C-alpha positions in Angstrom: 12.1 109.9 27.3 12.1 113.4 25.9 15.3 115.4 26.3 13.4 118.3 27.7 11.8 116.2 30.5 15.3 115.0 31.4 16.8 118.5 31.3 13.9 119.9 33.4 14.2 117.0 35.9 17.9 117.6 36.3 17.4 121.3 36.8 14.8 120.7 39.3 17.0 118.4 41.4 19.9 120.9 41.1 17.6 123.7 42.4 16.3 121.6 45.3 19.9 120.5 46.5 21.5 123.9 46.0 21.8 126.1 49.1 21.1 129.8 49.0 24.1 132.1 48.5 23.9 133.4 52.1 23.9 129.9 53.5 27.0 128.9 51.5 28.9 132.1 52.7 28.4 131.0 56.3 28.9 127.3 55.8 32.5 127.4 56.9 31.9 129.4 60.2 32.1 127.7 63.6 33.5 124.4 62.3 36.4 122.2 63.2 38.6 120.7 60.5 41.4 118.0 60.9 44.0 116.9 58.5 47.2 114.9 58.1 50.3 115.8 56.1 53.5 114.3 55.1 56.6 115.5 53.3 60.3 115.8 53.1 62.5 118.1 55.2 65.7 119.2 53.4 68.5 120.4 55.6 72.3 120.9 55.8 74.5 121.3 58.9 78.1 122.5 59.2 79.2 118.9 59.7 77.4 117.3 56.6 78.2 117.8 52.9 75.4 119.0 50.7 71.7 118.8 51.5 70.2 115.8 53.4 66.6 114.7 53.4 64.4 113.6 56.2 60.8 112.3 56.2 58.1 114.4 58.0 54.7 113.4 59.1 52.2 115.5 61.0 48.7 116.9 61.3 46.8 120.1 61.6 43.7 121.4 63.3 41.6 124.4 62.1 38.9 125.9 64.2 36.9 128.6 62.6 34.9 131.3 64.2 32.6 134.0 62.8 35.4 136.4 61.7 38.7 134.6 62.5 40.2 131.1 62.8 42.9 129.2 64.8 45.3 126.9 63.0 47.4 124.5 65.0 50.0 122.3 63.2 52.4 119.6 64.3 55.3 117.9 62.4 57.5 115.1 63.4 60.8 115.0 61.5 62.4 111.5 61.3 66.0 111.7 60.3 67.4 108.6 58.5 70.2 108.2 60.9 72.1 110.0 63.6 72.9 113.5 62.3 75.5 115.9 63.8 75.8 119.6 63.9 78.0 122.2 65.7 76.9 124.9 68.0 79.0 127.7 69.7 80.4 126.7 73.1 82.8 129.1 74.9 83.8 126.4 77.4 85.6 124.1 74.9 89.0 125.0 73.5 87.8 125.1 69.9 84.7 127.3 70.7 82.4 124.7 69.0 80.5 121.7 70.4 79.3 118.8 68.3 75.7 117.8 68.9 73.9 114.6 67.8 70.2 114.4 67.0 67.9 111.8 65.6 64.5 113.5 65.4 62.8 116.8 65.6 59.4 118.4 66.2 57.8 121.5 64.9 54.6 123.0 66.4 
């Protein structure tokens, strides 16, 4: 086959499959997108030494309109073991209360 024929055939297919610029600009509007995510949450508390890591997993949902969008995200934090911290408490004699937590959520 001649190289020119192959080149012309390829350009013809690209022209047929390509959308006009106006259609590409509006392609993202009025759509719903879902996704998942994972990562590491690094934290420190007054009762721990140094930084500690916890695994996170979550998802997000994007709803697009004509001129704006709404993004909703959710994360679940899974701590490796029971973690403690201290919060102010005027009732106790020390003024601090130790709390224990094993998971967390972020919306």
